Backbone bond lengths (Angstrom), bond angles and torsions (degrees), N, CA, C in turn:
res aa  C-N    CA-C-N  psi(-1)  N-CA   C-N-CA  omega(-1)  CA-C   N-CA-C  phi
1 M - - - 1.449 - - 1.531 109.15 -
2 A 1.308 118.02 133.23 1.458 123.31 -177.85 1.531 110.79 -73.22
3 I 1.322 115.52 147.06 1.459 121.18 176.47 1.530 108.21 -72.85
4 P 1.334 118.10 129.47 1.468 121.21 -178.38 1.537 111.75 -76.33
5 I 1.325 117.48 89.79 1.465 121.84 -176.11 1.521 110.71 -91.31
6 D 1.328 115.66 144.09 1.468 124.37 174.18 1.525 113.87 59.62
7 V 1.329 116.44 32.82 1.465 122.10 177.05 1.528 107.97 -101.48
8 E 1.312 116.58 130.93 1.465 120.09 177.80 1.527 109.91 -73.14
9 V 1.332 115.21 142.07 1.461 120.98 177.06 1.523 108.72 -122.18
10 G 1.309 114.74 154.11 1.456 120.84 178.40 1.518 111.28 -108.16
11 L 1.308 114.70 176.55 1.459 121.12 -179.49 1.523 111.66 -58.56
12 S 1.326 118.23 -39.36 1.473 120.21 -179.00 1.534 110.51 -64.64
13 D 1.343 117.82 -37.55 1.469 120.97 175.86 1.523 110.62 -61.54
14 L 1.329 115.85 -45.46 1.465 120.61 -178.91 1.529 111.36 -65.18
15 M 1.334 117.07 -39.21 1.467 120.65 179.59 1.532 111.66 -68.34
16 K 1.328 117.36 -39.70 1.475 120.62 177.08 1.523 109.93 -62.78
17 R 1.326 116.93 -43.07 1.455 120.44 -179.70 1.523 110.69 -67.02
18 R 1.325 116.69 -37.69 1.469 120.82 178.37 1.528 110.41 -61.15
19 T 1.332 116.26 -43.60 1.467 120.78 178.21 1.525 110.66 -63.07
20 A 1.325 117.11 -46.67 1.468 121.35 179.28 1.525 110.64 -61.24
21 R 1.334 116.58 -41.15 1.466 121.01 179.51 1.529 110.77 -61.89
22 G 1.334 116.12 -40.81 1.468 120.47 178.12 1.523 112.09 -60.73
23 Y 1.345 116.62 -42.68 1.470 120.34 176.53 1.525 111.21 -63.95
24 Q 1.333 116.62 -41.74 1.467 120.11 179.45 1.523 110.89 -63.58
25 Q 1.329 116.51 -44.00 1.462 120.16 179.47 1.526 110.54 -60.32
26 S 1.312 116.88 -45.80 1.472 121.17 179.46 1.523 111.09 -60.83
27 A 1.323 116.76 -42.03 1.469 120.64 179.79 1.523 110.89 -64.64
28 W 1.319 117.30 -41.15 1.467 120.22 179.66 1.522 111.32 -65.63
29 I 1.320 116.39 -42.28 1.467 120.37 -179.90 1.527 109.89 -65.98
30 K 1.313 116.75 -42.08 1.470 120.91 178.91 1.539 110.24 -63.27
31 R 1.322 116.79 -42.44 1.469 121.64 -178.29 1.530 112.33 -67.73
32 H 1.341 116.68 -41.39 1.466 119.46 -171.35 1.528 114.92 -105.76
33 S 1.316 118.47 -19.57 1.475 123.17 -175.95 1.531 111.75 52.05
34 L 1.327 115.14 41.45 1.466 122.75 -179.97 1.524 108.78 -139.12
35 P 1.351 116.96 162.52 1.463 119.38 176.22 1.531 112.21 -62.03
36 V 1.326 114.57 149.66 1.460 122.03 179.64 1.525 108.44 -126.21
37 I 1.327 115.95 136.39 1.460 121.46 171.09 1.524 106.49 -94.11
38 S 1.321 115.51 128.01 1.450 121.77 172.70 1.528 105.49 -107.93
39 F 1.318 115.75 108.86 1.465 122.46 -172.46 1.522 110.05 -106.03
40 R 1.325 115.77 120.22 1.467 122.67 176.15 1.523 108.53 -129.87
41 I 1.306 116.13 169.98 1.456 122.12 -179.08 1.526 109.43 -107.63
42 N 1.330 116.53 134.81 1.464 121.85 173.65 1.526 107.56 -81.96
43 M 1.312 116.21 97.80 1.463 121.59 -176.91 1.528 108.37 -127.72
44 P 1.332 117.40 111.85 1.463 119.34 179.94 1.524 111.70 -71.93
45 G 1.313 115.05 161.36 1.456 120.25 174.95 1.508 113.82 87.74
46 P 1.339 116.41 178.98 1.458 121.63 -175.12 1.529 114.62 -81.62
47 V 1.338 118.81 -12.01 1.464 121.48 178.52 1.529 107.74 -103.09
48 K 1.311 116.26 112.14 1.466 121.77 -176.12 1.529 112.54 -101.92
49 M 1.325 116.77 -27.45 1.472 121.74 -179.35 1.527 106.88 -105.21
50 N 1.324 115.43 107.06 1.457 120.58 178.43 1.538 108.74 -148.73
51 H 1.304 117.16 179.62 1.461 120.01 -176.95 1.524 111.47 -62.88
52 A 1.321 117.40 -37.21 1.463 120.71 179.15 1.529 110.74 -64.48
53 S 1.337 117.69 -45.24 1.470 119.88 -178.36 1.531 111.15 -65.66
54 L 1.322 117.31 -34.12 1.468 120.47 177.07 1.531 111.32 -67.94
55 K 1.337 117.01 -38.73 1.474 120.91 177.21 1.522 110.33 -63.49
56 V 1.331 115.96 -43.87 1.463 120.72 -179.99 1.528 110.21 -63.45
57 M 1.330 117.50 -42.72 1.461 121.06 179.30 1.523 110.56 -59.97
58 N 1.322 117.13 -49.19 1.467 120.04 -178.73 1.521 111.72 -62.44
59 A 1.334 117.26 -42.06 1.467 120.75 178.56 1.532 110.35 -64.61
60 G 1.331 116.51 -39.86 1.460 120.52 179.98 1.519 112.99 -66.41
61 L 1.325 116.56 -42.20 1.468 119.89 178.15 1.526 110.37 -62.47
62 Q 1.313 116.24 -39.57 1.463 120.83 177.21 1.540 110.38 -62.49
63 A 1.332 116.74 -42.78 1.462 121.34 179.53 1.523 111.78 -65.51
64 V 1.332 117.23 -39.25 1.470 120.89 178.26 1.524 109.93 -64.44
65 R 1.335 117.20 -46.27 1.470 120.08 178.41 1.529 111.34 -59.30
66 K 1.327 115.68 -40.98 1.473 120.75 -178.64 1.528 111.34 -64.92
67 I 1.336 117.41 -47.24 1.458 120.07 -177.98 1.537 111.22 -67.24
68 C 1.337 116.71 -32.82 1.469 119.94 176.17 1.533 109.97 -66.27
69 A 1.319 117.01 -44.84 1.468 121.22 179.24 1.527 110.48 -62.28
70 E 1.322 117.55 -42.74 1.467 121.49 -179.57 1.519 112.21 -62.88
71 N 1.335 117.01 -30.97 1.462 121.62 -178.21 1.525 113.59 -97.26
72 G 1.337 117.08 -2.46 1.462 120.20 -179.65 1.517 113.27 74.23
73 W 1.342 117.27 23.35 1.456 121.66 178.98 1.521 109.40 -89.89
74 T 1.315 116.60 143.41 1.455 121.93 -178.23 1.525 110.97 -99.57
75 I 1.312 115.68 128.03 1.458 120.65 173.30 1.529 106.87 -82.61
76 I 1.308 116.30 115.19 1.464 122.49 -176.51 1.524 111.29 -81.68
77 G 1.314 116.03 -36.17 1.463 120.62 179.32 1.510 110.18 -165.39
78 S 1.316 114.95 155.11 1.465 119.11 175.81 1.526 109.23 -150.76
79 Q 1.313 114.59 153.48 1.453 121.08 178.79 1.520 108.22 -145.37
80 K 1.318 116.24 129.17 1.461 122.00 175.57 1.530 107.01 -100.64
81 I 1.323 116.13 134.01 1.455 121.99 -176.60 1.524 108.08 -123.09
82 N 1.318 117.22 119.46 1.457 121.68 178.40 1.522 109.59 -112.31
83 E 1.312 114.69 102.42 1.468 122.48 178.63 1.519 107.95 -119.64
84 K 1.312 117.20 165.93 1.464 119.87 177.43 1.525 111.53 -63.80
85 T 1.325 117.30 -17.86 1.454 122.12 177.69 1.531 112.13 -80.74
86 G 1.325 117.09 3.00 1.455 122.24 175.82 1.518 111.95 115.04
87 P 1.338 115.20 156.99 1.460 118.45 178.62 1.529 110.47 -70.17
88 E 1.314 115.22 145.22 1.466 122.03 178.20 1.518 108.07 -141.48
89 A 1.317 115.33 162.03 1.462 120.42 171.99 1.526 108.31 -146.76
90 M 1.315 114.46 150.17 1.457 121.12 170.68 1.515 106.55 -122.49
91 I 1.330 114.85 134.44 1.458 120.63 -176.25 1.520 107.50 -135.46
92 C 1.318 116.36 125.16 1.459 122.19 177.95 1.528 107.77 -101.92
93 I 1.329 116.51 127.65 1.461 120.51 -172.83 1.525 110.66 -129.45
94 Q 1.322 114.76 135.04 1.458 120.80 173.46 1.528 106.62 -85.53
95 V 1.312 115.06 109.76 1.466 122.44 -172.14 1.529 108.27 -141.63
96 P 1.351 118.45 151.06 1.471 119.59 -179.12 1.532 114.58 -58.25
97 S 1.332 118.06 -36.14 1.466 119.36 177.52 1.524 110.42 -155.53
98 A 1.328 115.16 150.56 1.466 120.73 178.45 1.527 110.36 -65.46
99 T 1.334 117.80 -32.85 1.467 121.14 178.83 1.524 110.69 -64.90
100 L 1.313 116.55 -41.53 1.466 121.24 176.46 1.528 110.47 -62.49
101 L 1.325 116.50 -41.07 1.456 121.25 178.06 1.531 110.28 -64.77
102 K 1.335 117.94 -42.49 1.469 121.52 179.09 1.525 110.14 -60.96
103 K 1.330 117.14 -42.89 1.471 120.25 179.22 1.527 110.71 -61.75
104 A 1.321 117.20 -38.79 1.468 121.05 177.86 1.525 110.60 -66.74
105 M 1.334 117.50 -39.58 1.463 120.32 179.40 1.529 110.48 -68.66
106 M 1.320 117.04 -36.03 1.465 120.00 176.54 1.534 110.68 -67.75
107 E 1.322 116.49 -32.44 1.468 119.64 175.23 1.531 109.76 -60.68
108 I 1.335 116.09 -42.87 1.473 119.59 176.86 1.534 109.62 -63.15
109 E 1.328 116.87 -48.75 1.468 120.56 -179.24 1.536 111.72 -58.35
110 N 1.337 116.57 -35.85 1.467 121.23 -174.85 1.521 114.71 -88.21
111 T 1.339 118.68 -23.40 1.465 119.52 -173.05 1.530 114.51 -117.34
112 H 1.318 118.05 -23.10 1.468 119.94 -179.43 1.532 108.52 -69.93
113 P 1.331 118.58 142.40 1.463 120.50 179.61 1.538 113.79 -56.00
114 L 1.320 117.79 -27.09 1.466 121.53 177.60 1.531 111.99 -109.04
115 G 1.310 116.78 8.52 1.462 121.81 -174.58 1.512 114.92 -58.53
116 R 1.322 117.07 -31.15 1.464 120.32 179.49 1.525 111.69 -63.74
117 L 1.325 116.28 -22.10 1.465 121.05 -179.66 1.527 112.11 -93.12
118 M 1.331 116.28 -2.20 1.466 121.17 -177.90 1.522 110.51 -100.44
119 D 1.313 115.82 137.80 1.462 122.27 175.02 1.521 106.55 -118.84
120 L 1.330 115.50 97.80 1.463 122.21 -175.40 1.527 108.74 -105.49
121 D 1.321 116.52 84.22 1.462 121.52 178.94 1.522 109.43 -79.54
122 V 1.330 115.46 145.75 1.463 121.28 176.51 1.519 108.02 -119.98
123 I 1.330 115.02 130.54 1.462 122.33 177.91 1.532 106.47 -116.34
124 D 1.324 116.67 125.24 1.467 119.23 -177.44 1.530 111.45 -74.83
125 A 1.318 116.10 176.20 1.462 121.83 -174.99 1.535 113.06 -65.27
126 E 1.340 116.97 -14.73 1.467 121.07 176.48 1.525 111.43 -94.76
127 G 1.318 118.01 -2.14 1.454 121.63 178.54 1.516 114.54 93.14
128 K 1.335 118.19 8.76 1.468 122.42 -179.48 1.527 109.82 -90.32
129 V 1.338 116.09 131.22 1.468 121.11 177.26 1.525 108.49 -75.28
130 I 1.332 116.23 130.05 1.464 122.16 176.13 1.533 106.24 -91.02
131 S 1.318 116.90 111.13 1.462 121.03 -174.93 1.522 111.85 -93.06
132 R 1.337 115.59 163.78 1.465 121.39 174.22 1.528 109.19 -59.15
133 Q 1.332 117.04 -42.83 1.451 120.62 -179.44 1.524 110.62 -65.35
134 G 1.341 116.78 -32.48 1.460 121.55 179.15 1.518 113.19 -65.27
135 V 1.314 117.11 -22.76 1.475 120.89 176.65 1.537 109.32 -111.44
136 Q 1.336 115.74 27.79 1.459 124.71 173.86 1.534 114.62 58.95
137 L 1.324 117.27 42.16 1.465 120.61 174.24 1.525 108.79 -121.54
138 P 1.326 116.25 144.34 1.472 119.21 -179.92 1.517 112.19 -71.10
139 R 1.328 114.94 165.43 1.462 119.93 175.72 1.524 108.75 -66.73
140 R 1.320 115.29 163.23 1.455 120.01 -176.05 1.519 112.20 -76.83
141 R 1.319 114.24 153.86 1.461 122.56 -178.82 1.528 111.11 -85.15
142 C 1.315 115.41 157.54 1.454 123.57 177.41 1.531 110.05 -63.55
143 L 1.326 116.09 150.64 1.467 121.34 176.95 1.527 112.36 -65.37
144 L 1.327 117.13 -27.44 1.466 120.66 -173.78 1.528 114.42 -106.95
145 C 1.314 117.21 -26.75 1.468 119.53 -179.01 1.530 108.54 -135.85
146 E 1.283 117.38 -179.38 1.467 120.53 -177.04 1.526 113.59 -92.91
147 K 1.311 116.87 6.96 1.466 119.94 -179.61 1.534 110.37 -78.30
148 D 1.326 115.87 169.03 1.464 122.94 177.62 1.529 109.14 -57.51
149 G 1.326 117.28 122.65 1.461 122.57 -176.58 1.518 113.45 -59.30
150 K 1.339 117.26 -38.75 1.464 120.22 -179.86 1.531 111.38 -66.00
151 L 1.317 115.60 -39.21 1.463 118.57 179.69 1.526 111.00 -66.99
152 C 1.335 116.71 -40.93 1.468 119.44 177.52 1.528 110.46 -63.01
153 A 1.326 116.47 -42.03 1.468 120.35 -178.99 1.530 110.74 -64.74
154 R 1.326 116.97 -46.78 1.468 120.44 -178.12 1.521 112.48 -63.93
155 S 1.330 116.45 -38.10 1.466 119.95 -178.24 1.528 112.18 -86.94
156 R 1.339 115.72 -5.53 1.476 121.33 -177.61 1.525 110.56 52.33
157 R 1.321 113.17 47.63 1.465 121.90 -177.06 1.530 112.38 -62.92
158 H 1.325 116.85 -32.52 1.459 121.29 -174.82 1.528 111.11 -113.60
159 D 1.307 115.38 150.07 1.457 122.11 178.06 1.533 109.67 -68.57
160 L 1.320 116.76 135.91 1.464 121.71 -179.10 1.529 111.59 -56.19
161 S 1.329 117.40 -39.57 1.465 119.51 -178.87 1.529 111.38 -64.07
162 D 1.330 118.11 -33.77 1.471 121.10 176.62 1.530 110.78 -67.69
163 L 1.332 116.68 -42.38 1.468 120.75 177.84 1.524 110.99 -63.34
164 M 1.330 116.38 -45.60 1.465 120.37 -178.92 1.531 111.16 -65.78
165 A 1.332 117.79 -33.35 1.469 120.84 177.47 1.528 110.18 -64.17
166 V 1.333 117.25 -41.06 1.471 120.98 177.55 1.530 110.06 -64.51
167 I 1.325 117.40 -43.20 1.467 121.40 -179.90 1.526 110.42 -64.14
168 E 1.319 117.33 -44.10 1.475 120.56 178.10 1.524 110.73 -60.93
169 E 1.328 116.86 -41.31 1.467 120.82 178.63 1.531 110.72 -64.34
170 M 1.331 116.48 -43.73 1.466 120.70 179.54 1.528 111.60 -60.55
171 T 1.342 115.90 -47.54 1.471 118.89 -177.05 1.535 110.81 -71.24
172 H 1.313 117.27 -34.78 1.474 120.31 176.91 1.516 110.71 -65.60
173 D 1.336 116.63 -47.09 1.475 121.11 179.27 1.517 110.54 -60.87
174 Y 1.334 116.53 -41.87 1.464 120.26 179.86 1.535 110.38 -62.30
175 E 1.311 115.89 -44.50 1.457 121.09 179.39 1.530 111.64 -60.68
176 C 1.327 115.72 -38.88 1.480 120.64 -178.00 1.518 112.51 -70.96
177 Y 1.351 116.80 -32.56 1.469 119.73 -173.23 1.526 113.88 -108.52
178 A 1.324 117.39 -3.62 1.479 119.86 -177.98 1.513 111.21 -78.70
């Protein structure tokens, strides 16, 4: 089956996928009794599955594998999901603590050239999401200004074409120098 690229999605599509993702996360945690990374792409606008989001997903999966290898953590299972709502992955990792795993994922989000476009959520073995605020870190900044990214997104402070131009530049630069 072909990946649905450049297809617009609506709120109902995103909500259905969110519900399905929640069931998948619960099933993985129940099956493995270990922390799970739920990896999604921060992609503004109605098109979530595009060439840029696929590049970010592949770069992010590579970064997760690398940081796990560097720390001696074992990846127990992983699944890549390509839906019109955007690429996603679930990764189950044998790690000393979910908090340690969250800090490592935030390191990727904060230091990788495409990390700002990655949403690497960590869910502990009890099903609790480990948040940035839970490990005493502020929310992420907007791609275009220094304000809170969530507030800019909710208020639609910036033009979609300006946001997409920054994302295209980021993914192009990464491709050229990776």
